[in-house]
A tleap script that builds the chain and sets N, CA, C and O, in Angstrom:
source leaprc.protein.ff14SB
mol = sequence {
  NMET PRO LYS GLU THR SER ARG GLN ASP PHE
  ILE ASN PRO LYS THR ASN THR LYS ILE THR
  PRO LEU GLN TRP GLU ILE TYR GLU ALA VAL
  ARG LYS VAL PRO GLU GLY LYS ILE SER THR
  TYR LYS GLU VAL SER THR TYR LEU LYS THR
  SER PRO ARG ALA VAL GLY GLN ALA MET LYS
  LYS ASN PRO PHE GLY PRO HIE PRO VAL PRO
  CYS HIE ARG ILE ILE ALA SER ASN TYR TYR
  ILE GLY GLY PHE ASN GLY LYS TRP GLY ASN
  ASN ASP LYS VAL ALA TYR LEU ARG ARG GLU
  GLY LEU ASN ILE ASN GLU ASP GLY PHE VAL
  GLN ASP GLU ASP VAL LEU PHE LYS ASP PHE
  ASN LEU GLN ASP GLY SER ASN ILE LYS ASP
  LEU VAL GLU GLU GLN ARG LEU LYS LEU SER
  THR ALA CSER
}
set mol.1.N position { 266.355 18.166 32.817 }
set mol.1.CA position { 265.584 18.274 34.039 }
set mol.1.C position { 266.109 17.233 35.024 }
set mol.1.O position { 266.250 16.065 34.663 }
set mol.2.N position { 266.395 17.628 36.239 }
set mol.2.CA position { 266.908 16.642 37.190 }
set mol.2.C position { 265.819 15.666 37.613 }
set mol.2.O position { 264.623 15.933 37.496 }
set mol.3.N position { 266.276 14.546 38.099 }
set mol.3.CA position { 265.326 13.589 38.643 }
set mol.3.C position { 264.605 14.238 39.806 }
set mol.3.O position { 265.196 15.027 40.543 }
set mol.4.N position { 263.344 13.914 39.975 }
set mol.4.CA position { 262.571 14.507 41.067 }
set mol.4.C position { 263.206 14.230 42.424 }
set mol.4.O position { 263.121 15.058 43.331 }
set mol.5.N position { 263.842 13.067 42.567 }
set mol.5.CA position { 264.449 12.776 43.867 }
set mol.5.C position { 265.574 13.748 44.173 }
set mol.5.O position { 265.728 14.159 45.323 }
set mol.6.N position { 266.363 14.127 43.178 }
set mol.6.CA position { 267.446 15.071 43.455 }
set mol.6.C position { 266.880 16.452 43.785 }
set mol.6.O position { 267.430 17.157 44.632 }
set mol.7.N position { 265.800 16.840 43.134 }
set mol.7.CA position { 265.147 18.099 43.479 }
set mol.7.C position { 264.548 18.033 44.870 }
set mol.7.O position { 264.680 18.965 45.664 }
set mol.8.N position { 263.900 16.940 45.151 }
set mol.8.CA position { 263.241 16.805 46.450 }
set mol.8.C position { 264.246 16.790 47.590 }
set mol.8.O position { 263.927 17.217 48.700 }
set mol.9.N position { 265.436 16.312 47.337 }
set mol.9.CA position { 266.445 16.190 48.382 }
set mol.9.C position { 267.331 17.422 48.522 }
set mol.9.O position { 268.020 17.574 49.531 }
set mol.10.N position { 267.323 18.290 47.540 }
set mol.10.CA position { 268.247 19.420 47.561 }
set mol.10.C position { 267.873 20.412 48.657 }
set mol.10.O position { 266.728 20.858 48.737 }
set mol.11.N position { 268.827 20.748 49.484 }
set mol.11.CA position { 268.631 21.703 50.573 }
set mol.11.C position { 269.252 23.045 50.158 }
set mol.11.O position { 270.421 23.106 49.775 }
set mol.12.N position { 268.467 24.098 50.238 }
set mol.12.CA position { 268.930 25.445 49.920 }
set mol.12.C position { 269.897 25.880 51.024 }
set mol.12.O position { 269.500 25.977 52.186 }
set mol.13.N position { 271.154 26.143 50.678 }
set mol.13.CA position { 272.115 26.537 51.708 }
set mol.13.C position { 271.824 27.899 52.341 }
set mol.13.O position { 272.315 28.189 53.432 }
set mol.14.N position { 271.031 28.735 51.668 }
set mol.14.CA position { 270.671 30.041 52.243 }
set mol.14.C position { 269.639 29.909 53.353 }
set mol.14.O position { 269.653 30.675 54.317 }
set mol.15.N position { 268.738 28.929 53.214 }
set mol.15.CA position { 267.622 28.822 54.153 }
set mol.15.C position { 267.634 27.525 54.957 }
set mol.15.O position { 266.902 27.385 55.937 }
set mol.16.N position { 268.470 26.584 54.536 }
set mol.16.CA position { 268.544 25.265 55.153 }
set mol.16.C position { 267.199 24.532 55.063 }
set mol.16.O position { 266.850 23.738 55.936 }
set mol.17.N position { 266.456 24.816 53.992 }
set mol.17.CA position { 265.184 24.156 53.729 }
set mol.17.C position { 265.190 23.631 52.299 }
set mol.17.O position { 266.028 24.015 51.484 }
set mol.18.N position { 264.245 22.752 52.011 }
set mol.18.CA position { 264.123 22.235 50.649 }
set mol.18.C position { 263.523 23.296 49.737 }
set mol.18.O position { 262.702 24.109 50.161 }
set mol.19.N position { 263.943 23.273 48.495 }
set mol.19.CA position { 263.389 24.176 47.490 }
set mol.19.C position { 262.058 23.593 47.022 }
set mol.19.O position { 261.965 22.407 46.703 }
set mol.20.N position { 261.036 24.434 46.985 }
set mol.20.CA position { 259.705 23.962 46.601 }
set mol.20.C position { 259.606 23.781 45.084 }
set mol.20.O position { 260.396 24.364 44.341 }
set mol.21.N position { 258.645 22.978 44.618 }
set mol.21.CA position { 258.452 22.846 43.167 }
set mol.21.C position { 258.208 24.193 42.484 }
set mol.21.O position { 258.704 24.415 41.380 }
set mol.22.N position { 257.456 25.091 43.114 }
set mol.22.CA position { 257.220 26.409 42.529 }
set mol.22.C position { 258.532 27.200 42.428 }
set mol.22.O position { 258.779 27.858 41.417 }
set mol.23.N position { 259.355 27.143 43.445 }
set mol.23.CA position { 260.636 27.851 43.385 }
set mol.23.C position { 261.488 27.322 42.236 }
set mol.23.O position { 262.126 28.105 41.532 }
set mol.24.N position { 261.508 25.989 42.033 }
set mol.24.CA position { 262.250 25.435 40.899 }
set mol.24.C position { 261.725 26.010 39.585 }
set mol.24.O position { 262.513 26.369 38.710 }
set mol.25.N position { 260.416 26.100 39.443 }
set mol.25.CA position { 259.827 26.662 38.215 }
set mol.25.C position { 260.245 28.120 38.033 }
set mol.25.O position { 260.566 28.545 36.923 }
set mol.26.N position { 260.241 28.871 39.110 }
set mol.26.CA position { 260.627 30.276 39.040 }
set mol.26.C position { 262.090 30.389 38.632 }
set mol.26.O position { 262.420 31.199 37.767 }
set mol.27.N position { 262.969 29.599 39.229 }
set mol.27.CA position { 264.397 29.656 38.881 }
set mol.27.C position { 264.618 29.299 37.411 }
set mol.27.O position { 265.441 29.919 36.737 }
set mol.28.N position { 263.888 28.305 36.916 }
set mol.28.CA position { 264.028 27.943 35.511 }
set mol.28.C position { 263.562 29.071 34.591 }
set mol.28.O position { 264.185 29.325 33.560 }
set mol.29.N position { 262.474 29.748 34.955 }
set mol.29.CA position { 261.992 30.873 34.140 }
set mol.29.C position { 262.998 32.025 34.161 }
set mol.29.O position { 263.305 32.599 33.116 }
set mol.30.N position { 263.499 32.356 35.319 }
set mol.30.CA position { 264.413 33.498 35.453 }
set mol.30.C position { 265.728 33.251 34.714 }
set mol.30.O position { 266.359 34.194 34.237 }
set mol.31.N position { 266.137 31.998 34.618 }
set mol.31.CA position { 267.363 31.679 33.861 }
set mol.31.C position { 267.267 32.128 32.406 }
set mol.31.O position { 268.292 32.339 31.759 }
set mol.32.N position { 266.070 32.275 31.892 }
set mol.32.CA position { 265.876 32.640 30.490 }
set mol.32.C position { 266.056 34.129 30.218 }
set mol.32.O position { 266.160 34.528 29.058 }
set mol.33.N position { 266.094 34.955 31.252 }
set mol.33.CA position { 266.243 36.397 31.052 }
set mol.33.C position { 267.694 36.670 30.659 }
set mol.33.O position { 268.601 36.457 31.463 }
set mol.34.N position { 267.922 37.139 29.427 }
set mol.34.CA position { 269.301 37.311 28.952 }
set mol.34.C position { 269.996 38.540 29.537 }
set mol.34.O position { 269.359 39.477 30.017 }
set mol.35.N position { 271.293 38.498 29.479 }
set mol.35.CA position { 272.105 39.632 29.920 }
set mol.35.C position { 271.701 40.880 29.139 }
set mol.35.O position { 271.470 40.823 27.932 }
set mol.36.N position { 271.620 42.006 29.846 }
set mol.36.CA position { 271.234 43.257 29.212 }
set mol.36.C position { 269.734 43.474 29.156 }
set mol.36.O position { 269.273 44.500 28.655 }
set mol.37.N position { 268.974 42.525 29.661 }
set mol.37.CA position { 267.514 42.626 29.712 }
set mol.37.C position { 267.069 42.506 31.165 }
set mol.37.O position { 267.824 42.047 32.022 }
set mol.38.N position { 265.851 42.920 31.425 }
set mol.38.CA position { 265.237 42.739 32.739 }
set mol.38.C position { 263.840 42.169 32.522 }
set mol.38.O position { 263.290 42.238 31.423 }
set mol.39.N position { 263.286 41.616 33.566 }
set mol.39.CA position { 261.883 41.259 33.561 }
set mol.39.C position { 261.336 41.705 34.904 }
set mol.39.O position { 262.078 42.206 35.749 }
set mol.40.N position { 260.053 41.525 35.096 }
set mol.40.CA position { 259.437 41.983 36.335 }
set mol.40.C position { 258.863 40.800 37.110 }
set mol.40.O position { 258.611 39.728 36.561 }
set mol.41.N position { 258.668 41.034 38.393 }
set mol.41.CA position { 258.029 40.026 39.229 }
set mol.41.C position { 256.673 39.653 38.619 }
set mol.41.O position { 256.276 38.488 38.625 }
set mol.42.N position { 255.974 40.661 38.094 }
set mol.42.CA position { 254.656 40.428 37.498 }
set mol.42.C position { 254.748 39.585 36.225 }
set mol.42.O position { 253.938 38.678 36.034 }
set mol.43.N position { 255.711 39.865 35.358 }
set mol.43.CA position { 255.861 39.086 34.117 }
set mol.43.C position { 256.146 37.624 34.428 }
set mol.43.O position { 255.552 36.733 33.821 }
set mol.44.N position { 257.045 37.372 35.364 }
set mol.44.CA position { 257.375 35.992 35.737 }
set mol.44.C position { 256.148 35.321 36.350 }
set mol.44.O position { 255.833 34.176 36.026 }
set mol.45.N position { 255.461 36.036 37.233 }
set mol.45.CA position { 254.296 35.441 37.900 }
set mol.45.C position { 253.152 35.187 36.919 }
set mol.45.O position { 252.433 34.198 37.062 }
set mol.46.N position { 252.975 36.044 35.945 }
set mol.46.CA position { 251.939 35.830 34.930 }
set mol.46.C position { 252.256 34.578 34.125 }
set mol.46.O position { 251.376 33.755 33.874 }
set mol.47.N position { 253.500 34.437 33.725 }
set mol.47.CA position { 253.922 33.261 32.957 }
set mol.47.C position { 253.679 31.970 33.738 }
set mol.47.O position { 253.234 30.972 33.171 }
set mol.48.N position { 253.974 31.991 35.038 }
set mol.48.CA position { 253.856 30.788 35.859 }
set mol.48.C position { 252.502 30.648 36.560 }
set mol.48.O position { 252.261 29.668 37.266 }
set mol.49.N position { 251.628 31.627 36.362 }
set mol.49.CA position { 250.301 31.625 37.004 }
set mol.49.C position { 250.423 31.538 38.532 }
set mol.49.O position { 249.814 30.688 39.182 }
set mol.50.N position { 251.227 32.443 39.066 }
set mol.50.CA position { 251.409 32.545 40.505 }
set mol.50.C position { 251.386 34.023 40.871 }
set mol.50.O position { 250.967 34.845 40.057 }
set mol.51.N position { 251.817 34.375 42.052 }
set mol.51.CA position { 251.785 35.776 42.477 }
set mol.51.C position { 253.171 36.414 42.383 }
set mol.51.O position { 254.186 35.728 42.502 }
set mol.52.N position { 253.208 37.729 42.170 }
set mol.52.CA position { 254.500 38.423 42.171 }
set mol.52.C position { 255.253 38.251 43.493 }
set mol.52.O position { 256.483 38.199 43.502 }
set mol.53.N position { 254.529 38.163 44.598 }
set mol.53.CA position { 255.190 37.952 45.903 }
set mol.53.C position { 255.913 36.614 45.960 }
set mol.53.O position { 256.999 36.513 46.530 }
set mol.54.N position { 255.307 35.583 45.366 }
set mol.54.CA position { 255.953 34.265 45.334 }
set mol.54.C position { 257.263 34.346 44.559 }
set mol.54.O position { 258.261 33.736 44.945 }
set mol.55.N position { 257.252 35.104 43.463 }
set mol.55.CA position { 258.469 35.288 42.677 }
set mol.55.C position { 259.512 36.038 43.507 }
set mol.55.O position { 260.681 35.655 43.528 }
set mol.56.N position { 259.096 37.096 44.184 }
set mol.56.CA position { 260.010 37.866 45.018 }
set mol.56.C position { 260.628 37.036 46.126 }
set mol.56.O position { 261.822 37.154 46.401 }
set mol.57.N position { 259.828 36.200 46.762 }
set mol.57.CA position { 260.352 35.347 47.831 }
set mol.57.C position { 261.348 34.322 47.288 }
set mol.57.O position { 262.358 34.028 47.928 }
set mol.58.N position { 261.056 33.784 46.108 }
set mol.58.CA position { 261.994 32.833 45.498 }
set mol.58.C position { 263.309 33.532 45.143 }
set mol.58.O position { 264.386 32.962 45.317 }
set mol.59.N position { 263.217 34.766 44.645 }
set mol.59.CA position { 264.436 35.507 44.322 }
set mol.59.C position { 265.249 35.784 45.590 }
set mol.59.O position { 266.476 35.690 45.580 }
set mol.60.N position { 264.575 36.117 46.652 }
set mol.60.CA position { 265.234 36.389 47.931 }
set mol.60.C position { 265.999 35.159 48.423 }
set mol.60.O position { 267.059 35.281 49.038 }
set mol.61.N position { 265.456 33.984 48.148 }
set mol.61.CA position { 266.050 32.733 48.632 }
set mol.61.C position { 266.905 32.032 47.580 }
set mol.61.O position { 267.377 30.921 47.819 }
set mol.62.N position { 267.110 32.644 46.445 }
set mol.62.CA position { 267.809 32.037 45.315 }
set mol.62.C position { 269.211 31.562 45.690 }
set mol.62.O position { 270.087 32.390 45.946 }
set mol.63.N position { 269.446 30.239 45.730 }
set mol.63.CA position { 270.783 29.750 46.062 }
set mol.63.C position { 271.713 29.708 44.851 }
set mol.63.O position { 272.895 29.397 44.994 }
set mol.64.N position { 271.197 30.014 43.670 }
set mol.64.CA position { 271.965 29.911 42.434 }
set mol.64.C position { 272.317 31.271 41.836 }
set mol.64.O position { 272.748 31.349 40.686 }
set mol.65.N position { 272.138 32.326 42.598 }
set mol.65.CA position { 272.348 33.656 42.048 }
set mol.65.C position { 273.661 34.262 42.466 }
set mol.65.O position { 274.292 33.794 43.414 }
set mol.66.N position { 274.066 35.269 41.792 }
set mol.66.CA position { 273.347 35.890 40.685 }
set mol.66.C position { 273.494 35.142 39.365 }
set mol.66.O position { 272.755 35.422 38.421 }
set mol.67.N position { 274.415 34.214 39.278 }
set mol.67.CA position { 274.544 33.410 38.062 }
set mol.67.C position { 274.608 31.959 38.477 }
set mol.67.O position { 275.315 31.648 39.435 }
set mol.68.N position { 273.937 31.084 37.838 }
set mol.68.CA position { 273.242 31.162 36.565 }
set mol.68.C position { 271.756 31.519 36.661 }
set mol.68.O position { 271.082 31.576 35.633 }
set mol.69.N position { 271.227 31.760 37.865 }
set mol.69.CA position { 269.839 32.236 37.985 }
set mol.69.C position { 269.924 33.722 38.334 }
set mol.69.O position { 270.075 34.084 39.501 }
set mol.70.N position { 269.827 34.579 37.315 }
set mol.70.CA position { 270.112 36.009 37.493 }
set mol.70.C position { 268.984 36.802 38.151 }
set mol.70.O position { 268.271 37.559 37.493 }
set mol.71.N position { 268.842 36.614 39.442 }
set mol.71.CA position { 267.762 37.278 40.179 }
set mol.71.C position { 267.867 38.798 40.106 }
set mol.71.O position { 266.867 39.495 40.276 }
set mol.72.N position { 269.068 39.319 39.854 }
set mol.72.CA position { 269.237 40.778 39.757 }
set mol.72.C position { 268.498 41.351 38.550 }
set mol.72.O position { 268.280 42.561 38.486 }
set mol.73.N position { 268.116 40.522 37.607 }
set mol.73.CA position { 267.414 40.990 36.406 }
set mol.73.C position { 265.904 41.069 36.592 }
set mol.73.O position { 265.187 41.421 35.656 }
set mol.74.N position { 265.412 40.749 37.778 }
set mol.74.CA position { 263.977 40.814 38.049 }
set mol.74.C position { 263.710 42.056 38.901 }
set mol.74.O position { 264.273 42.221 39.983 }
set mol.75.N position { 262.836 42.926 38.383 }
set mol.75.CA position { 262.576 44.212 39.036 }
set mol.75.C position { 261.068 44.453 39.126 }
set mol.75.O position { 260.273 43.653 38.633 }
set mol.76.N position { 260.690 45.547 39.750 }
set mol.76.CA position { 259.267 45.907 39.872 }
set mol.76.C position { 258.707 46.370 38.524 }
set mol.76.O position { 259.457 46.767 37.631 }
set mol.77.N position { 257.406 46.313 38.394 }
set mol.77.CA position { 256.737 46.714 37.143 }
set mol.77.C position { 256.931 48.179 36.798 }
set mol.77.O position { 256.825 48.555 35.630 }
set mol.78.N position { 257.213 49.012 37.787 }
set mol.78.CA position { 257.468 50.430 37.517 }
set mol.78.C position { 258.937 50.700 37.209 }
set mol.78.O position { 259.372 51.850 37.144 }
set mol.79.N position { 259.701 49.610 37.018 }
set mol.79.CA position { 261.121 49.639 36.664 }
set mol.79.C position { 262.024 50.038 37.836 }
set mol.79.O position { 263.190 50.375 37.633 }
set mol.80.N position { 261.491 50.002 39.050 }
set mol.80.CA position { 262.320 50.215 40.233 }
set mol.80.C position { 263.057 48.914 40.522 }
set mol.80.O position { 262.464 47.837 40.468 }
set mol.81.N position { 264.348 49.011 40.829 }
set mol.81.CA position { 265.143 47.790 40.979 }
set mol.81.C position { 264.800 46.988 42.224 }
set mol.81.O position { 264.970 45.769 42.220 }
set mol.82.N position { 264.328 47.618 43.284 }
set mol.82.CA position { 263.922 46.875 44.482 }
set mol.82.C position { 265.088 46.289 45.245 }
set mol.82.O position { 266.210 46.793 45.186 }
set mol.83.N position { 264.805 45.213 45.964 }
set mol.83.CA position { 265.809 44.590 46.819 }
set mol.83.C position { 266.689 43.617 46.062 }
set mol.83.O position { 266.467 43.310 44.891 }
set mol.84.N position { 267.704 43.143 46.784 }
set mol.84.CA position { 268.630 42.169 46.216 }
set mol.84.C position { 269.214 41.355 47.359 }
set mol.84.O position { 269.689 41.898 48.356 }
set mol.85.N position { 269.166 40.048 47.190 }
set mol.85.CA position { 269.718 39.151 48.199 }
set mol.85.C position { 269.036 39.345 49.556 }
set mol.85.O position { 269.655 39.188 50.608 }
set mol.86.N position { 267.753 39.687 49.505 }
set mol.86.CA position { 266.973 39.839 50.725 }
set mol.86.C position { 267.139 41.161 51.437 }
set mol.86.O position { 266.658 41.320 52.559 }
set mol.87.N position { 267.819 42.129 50.803 }
set mol.87.CA position { 268.065 43.413 51.463 }
set mol.87.C position { 267.692 44.568 50.537 }
set mol.87.O position { 267.855 44.490 49.319 }
set mol.88.N position { 267.191 45.634 51.141 }
set mol.88.CA position { 266.919 46.870 50.402 }
set mol.88.C position { 268.144 47.763 50.518 }
set mol.88.O position { 268.901 47.681 51.485 }
set mol.89.N position { 268.327 48.615 49.521 }
set mol.89.CA position { 269.452 49.539 49.540 }
set mol.89.C position { 270.768 48.850 49.237 }
set mol.89.O position { 271.830 49.353 49.603 }
set mol.90.N position { 270.711 47.701 48.568 }
set mol.90.CA position { 271.904 46.945 48.237 }
set mol.90.C position { 272.404 47.398 46.866 }
set mol.90.O position { 271.713 47.217 45.863 }
set mol.91.N position { 273.578 47.974 46.820 }
set mol.91.CA position { 274.112 48.495 45.559 }
set mol.91.C position { 274.643 47.413 44.634 }
set mol.91.O position { 274.989 47.707 43.490 }
set mol.92.N position { 274.719 46.170 45.097 }
set mol.92.CA position { 275.203 45.092 44.233 }
set mol.92.C position { 274.295 44.904 43.021 }
set mol.92.O position { 274.779 44.659 41.916 }
set mol.93.N position { 272.994 45.015 43.219 }
set mol.93.CA position { 272.049 44.844 42.117 }
set mol.93.C position { 272.271 45.926 41.064 }
set mol.93.O position { 272.275 45.644 39.866 }
set mol.94.N position { 272.452 47.146 41.511 }
set mol.94.CA position { 272.733 48.257 40.584 }
set mol.94.C position { 274.019 47.970 39.819 }
set mol.94.O position { 274.074 48.148 38.602 }
set mol.95.N position { 275.044 47.530 40.526 }
set mol.95.CA position { 276.331 47.254 39.882 }
set mol.95.C position { 276.209 46.152 38.837 }
set mol.95.O position { 276.736 46.280 37.732 }
set mol.96.N position { 275.514 45.067 39.185 }
set mol.96.CA position { 275.327 43.978 38.211 }
set mol.96.C position { 274.599 44.479 36.974 }
set mol.96.O position { 275.026 44.207 35.852 }
set mol.97.N position { 273.510 45.205 37.165 }
set mol.97.CA position { 272.725 45.683 36.028 }
set mol.97.C position { 273.510 46.679 35.176 }
set mol.97.O position { 273.431 46.642 33.948 }
set mol.98.N position { 274.252 47.552 35.809 }
set mol.98.CA position { 275.067 48.511 35.039 }
set mol.98.C position { 276.161 47.803 34.249 }
set mol.98.O position { 276.452 48.184 33.115 }
set mol.99.N position { 276.771 46.772 34.840 }
set mol.99.CA position { 277.790 45.995 34.109 }
set mol.99.C position { 277.198 45.343 32.878 }
set mol.99.O position { 277.899 45.106 31.894 }
set mol.100.N position { 275.906 45.052 32.931 }
set mol.100.CA position { 275.226 44.438 31.788 }
set mol.100.C position { 274.698 45.484 30.803 }
set mol.100.O position { 273.999 45.145 29.848 }
set mol.101.N position { 275.033 46.750 31.038 }
set mol.101.CA position { 274.701 47.802 30.089 }
set mol.101.C position { 273.419 48.552 30.356 }
set mol.101.O position { 273.002 49.360 29.526 }
set mol.102.N position { 272.777 48.313 31.487 }
set mol.102.CA position { 271.527 49.008 31.792 }
set mol.102.C position { 271.804 50.350 32.453 }
set mol.102.O position { 272.779 50.509 33.189 }
set mol.103.N position { 270.939 51.302 32.180 }
set mol.103.CA position { 271.040 52.646 32.733 }
set mol.103.C position { 270.087 52.762 33.918 }
set mol.103.O position { 268.872 52.646 33.763 }
set mol.104.N position { 270.657 52.993 35.109 }
set mol.104.CA position { 269.844 53.118 36.330 }
set mol.104.C position { 270.083 54.499 36.912 }
set mol.104.O position { 271.226 54.914 37.103 }
set mol.105.N position { 268.997 55.207 37.193 }
set mol.105.CA position { 269.179 56.555 37.745 }
set mol.105.C position { 269.474 56.492 39.245 }
set mol.105.O position { 269.449 55.419 39.847 }
set mol.106.N position { 269.755 57.658 39.840 }
set mol.106.CA position { 270.140 57.693 41.260 }
set mol.106.C position { 269.006 57.289 42.196 }
set mol.106.O position { 269.249 56.988 43.364 }
set mol.107.N position { 267.769 57.279 41.699 }
set mol.107.CA position { 266.630 56.853 42.517 }
set mol.107.C position { 266.357 55.351 42.415 }
set mol.107.O position { 265.447 54.837 43.065 }
set mol.108.N position { 267.146 54.651 41.598 }
set mol.108.CA position { 267.005 53.199 41.497 }
set mol.108.C position { 266.035 52.710 40.444 }
set mol.108.O position { 265.514 51.601 40.555 }
set mol.109.N position { 265.778 53.518 39.418 }
set mol.109.CA position { 264.874 53.104 38.345 }
set mol.109.C position { 265.665 52.831 37.070 }
set mol.109.O position { 266.559 53.596 36.709 }
set mol.110.N position { 265.327 51.727 36.388 }
set mol.110.CA position { 265.915 51.427 35.089 }
set mol.110.C position { 265.363 52.437 34.102 }
set mol.110.O position { 264.151 52.641 34.033 }
set mol.111.N position { 266.242 53.071 33.338 }
set mol.111.CA position { 265.847 54.123 32.417 }
set mol.111.C position { 265.619 53.639 30.983 }
set mol.111.O position { 265.004 54.338 30.177 }
set mol.112.N position { 266.110 52.458 30.675 }
set mol.112.CA position { 265.972 51.922 29.322 }
set mol.112.C position { 264.554 51.393 29.105 }
set mol.112.O position { 263.993 50.730 29.976 }
set mol.113.N position { 263.983 51.690 27.941 }
set mol.113.CA position { 262.605 51.288 27.673 }
set mol.113.C position { 262.490 49.999 26.873 }
set mol.113.O position { 261.436 49.363 26.881 }
set mol.114.N position { 263.544 49.608 26.189 }
set mol.114.CA position { 263.454 48.453 25.290 }
set mol.114.C position { 264.132 47.206 25.850 }
set mol.114.O position { 264.588 46.353 25.089 }
set mol.115.N position { 264.199 47.099 27.151 }
set mol.115.CA position { 264.939 45.996 27.757 }
set mol.115.C position { 264.053 44.966 28.474 }
set mol.115.O position { 264.569 44.038 29.096 }
set mol.116.N position { 262.732 45.123 28.393 }
set mol.116.CA position { 261.838 44.214 29.104 }
set mol.116.C position { 261.747 42.873 28.377 }
set mol.116.O position { 261.382 42.817 27.203 }
set mol.117.N position { 262.077 41.811 29.079 }
set mol.117.CA position { 262.001 40.452 28.551 }
set mol.117.C position { 260.688 39.820 29.003 }
set mol.117.O position { 260.348 39.842 30.186 }
set mol.118.N position { 259.940 39.245 28.021 }
set mol.118.CA position { 258.650 38.634 28.326 }
set mol.118.C position { 258.511 37.221 27.791 }
set mol.118.O position { 257.615 36.497 28.223 }
set mol.119.N position { 259.354 36.807 26.878 }
set mol.119.CA position { 259.146 35.548 26.165 }
set mol.119.C position { 259.748 34.354 26.907 }
set mol.119.O position { 260.779 33.813 26.509 }
set mol.120.N position { 259.090 33.959 27.982 }
set mol.120.CA position { 259.581 32.843 28.786 }
set mol.120.C position { 259.347 31.491 28.118 }
set mol.120.O position { 259.802 30.465 28.623 }
set mol.121.N position { 258.644 31.483 26.990 }
set mol.121.CA position { 258.433 30.230 26.279 }
set mol.121.C position { 259.639 29.824 25.438 }
set mol.121.O position { 259.662 28.727 24.879 }
set mol.122.N position { 260.633 30.692 25.344 }
set mol.122.CA position { 261.846 30.348 24.614 }
set mol.122.C position { 262.533 29.164 25.275 }
set mol.122.O position { 262.567 29.061 26.501 }
set mol.123.N position { 263.065 28.293 24.478 }
set mol.123.CA position { 263.838 27.168 25.005 }
set mol.123.C position { 265.312 27.561 24.948 }
set mol.123.O position { 265.854 27.824 23.874 }
set mol.124.N position { 265.949 27.598 26.107 }
set mol.124.CA position { 267.353 28.011 26.119 }
set mol.124.C position { 268.307 26.845 26.294 }
set mol.124.O position { 269.522 27.044 26.320 }
set mol.125.N position { 267.786 25.636 26.415 }
set mol.125.CA position { 268.641 24.467 26.529 }
set mol.125.C position { 269.269 24.291 27.906 }
set mol.125.O position { 270.029 23.345 28.113 }
set mol.126.N position { 268.975 25.162 28.835 }
set mol.126.CA position { 269.569 25.039 30.161 }
set mol.126.C position { 268.873 23.939 30.950 }
set mol.126.O position { 267.737 23.562 30.666 }
set mol.127.N position { 269.574 23.449 31.923 }
set mol.127.CA position { 269.046 22.356 32.720 }
set mol.127.C position { 269.379 22.606 34.178 }
set mol.127.O position { 270.549 22.754 34.530 }
set mol.128.N position { 268.395 22.653 35.004 }
set mol.128.CA position { 268.606 22.968 36.410 }
set mol.128.C position { 269.342 21.830 37.128 }
set mol.128.O position { 269.878 22.042 38.215 }
set mol.129.N position { 269.375 20.649 36.551 }
set mol.129.CA position { 270.109 19.528 37.154 }
set mol.129.C position { 271.568 19.919 37.359 }
set mol.129.O position { 272.169 19.596 38.383 }
set mol.130.N position { 272.124 20.612 36.384 }
set mol.130.CA position { 273.516 21.046 36.505 }
set mol.130.C position { 273.702 21.967 37.705 }
set mol.130.O position { 274.735 21.923 38.374 }
set mol.131.N position { 272.705 22.795 37.974 }
set mol.131.CA position { 272.781 23.694 39.132 }
set mol.131.C position { 272.829 22.922 40.433 }
set mol.131.O position { 273.611 23.239 41.330 }
set mol.132.N position { 271.990 21.910 40.531 }
set mol.132.CA position { 271.935 21.115 41.749 }
set mol.132.C position { 273.281 20.440 41.984 }
set mol.132.O position { 273.816 20.479 43.092 }
set mol.133.N position { 273.824 19.826 40.949 }
set mol.133.CA position { 275.106 19.137 41.092 }
set mol.133.C position { 276.236 20.112 41.404 }
set mol.133.O position { 277.099 19.817 42.231 }
set mol.134.N position { 276.237 21.260 40.755 }
set mol.134.CA position { 277.249 22.280 41.000 }
set mol.134.C position { 277.194 22.774 42.447 }
set mol.134.O position { 278.227 22.936 43.096 }
set mol.135.N position { 275.980 23.010 42.942 }
set mol.135.CA position { 275.818 23.491 44.310 }
set mol.135.C position { 276.234 22.420 45.318 }
set mol.135.O position { 276.864 22.731 46.330 }
set mol.136.N position { 275.889 21.171 45.049 }
set mol.136.CA position { 276.309 20.088 45.953 }
set mol.136.C position { 277.825 19.991 46.010 }
set mol.136.O position { 278.397 19.795 47.082 }
set mol.137.N position { 278.479 20.128 44.859 }
set mol.137.CA position { 279.938 20.073 44.802 }
set mol.137.C position { 280.551 21.216 45.611 }
set mol.137.O position { 281.502 21.004 46.363 }
set mol.138.N position { 280.013 22.418 45.459 }
set mol.138.CA position { 280.509 23.556 46.223 }
set mol.138.C position { 280.392 23.309 47.711 }
set mol.138.O position { 281.322 23.579 48.470 }
set mol.139.N position { 279.244 22.793 48.128 }
set mol.139.CA position { 279.008 22.550 49.550 }
set mol.139.C position { 279.915 21.452 50.089 }
set mol.139.O position { 280.393 21.544 51.220 }
set mol.140.N position { 280.157 20.413 49.290 }
set mol.140.CA position { 280.999 19.312 49.773 }
set mol.140.C position { 282.465 19.726 49.850 }
set mol.140.O position { 283.191 19.245 50.721 }
set mol.141.N position { 282.916 20.606 48.959 }
set mol.141.CA position { 284.308 21.046 49.020 }
set mol.141.C position { 284.507 22.121 50.080 }
set mol.141.O position { 285.629 22.324 50.546 }
set mol.142.N position { 283.451 22.806 50.465 }
set mol.142.CA position { 283.557 23.852 51.498 }
set mol.142.C position { 283.631 23.244 52.895 }
set mol.142.O position { 284.077 23.901 53.836 }
set mol.143.N position { 283.198 22.000 53.035 }
set mol.143.CA position { 283.172 21.363 54.364 }
set mol.143.C position { 284.539 20.946 54.831 }
set mol.143.O position { 284.677 20.400 55.926 }
savepdb mol mol.pdb
quit
C-alpha cells in the first residue's frame, strides 16, 4: 500500500485531478478480477458498500487501464458490456474481452455464464504503490 502522501499527491493524467480515496479502493478491487472473468458494477459496489455509478465513474477515469487495473472486465449486471474509456460504442472493450476468451454477441452481451467474479476478498499480493510510481515515471519521461 503506498504512503497516503503519495496517494494524496497523485494527479490523474486523464482528468488532471487527484484520485479520491474511494477511487483508489475501486481500482484495488478491480485489479483482482482475473483474465477471462468479468465482474459487474453492482458486484464491485456491493463489496465496497458504494454505488454502481461511483464504480462506473472510477472506471471512466481509470488512469491505470486497461492493465493493470482491467476496467474492461467490469460490465453491467445484465452482462451488457457498456462503455469503455468514457465512450459508448467503443469496440476496444469487445476486443480486449474476446482476446481473454470471452464470447460477446453482436449486441454487446457476454454470452458465457460461468465467468462472473465475485470474490474480492482474495488477496492477490498486488500493490497500488507500484502503479503510482509507474505512472509518475511514464509522465516524467513523456515530458
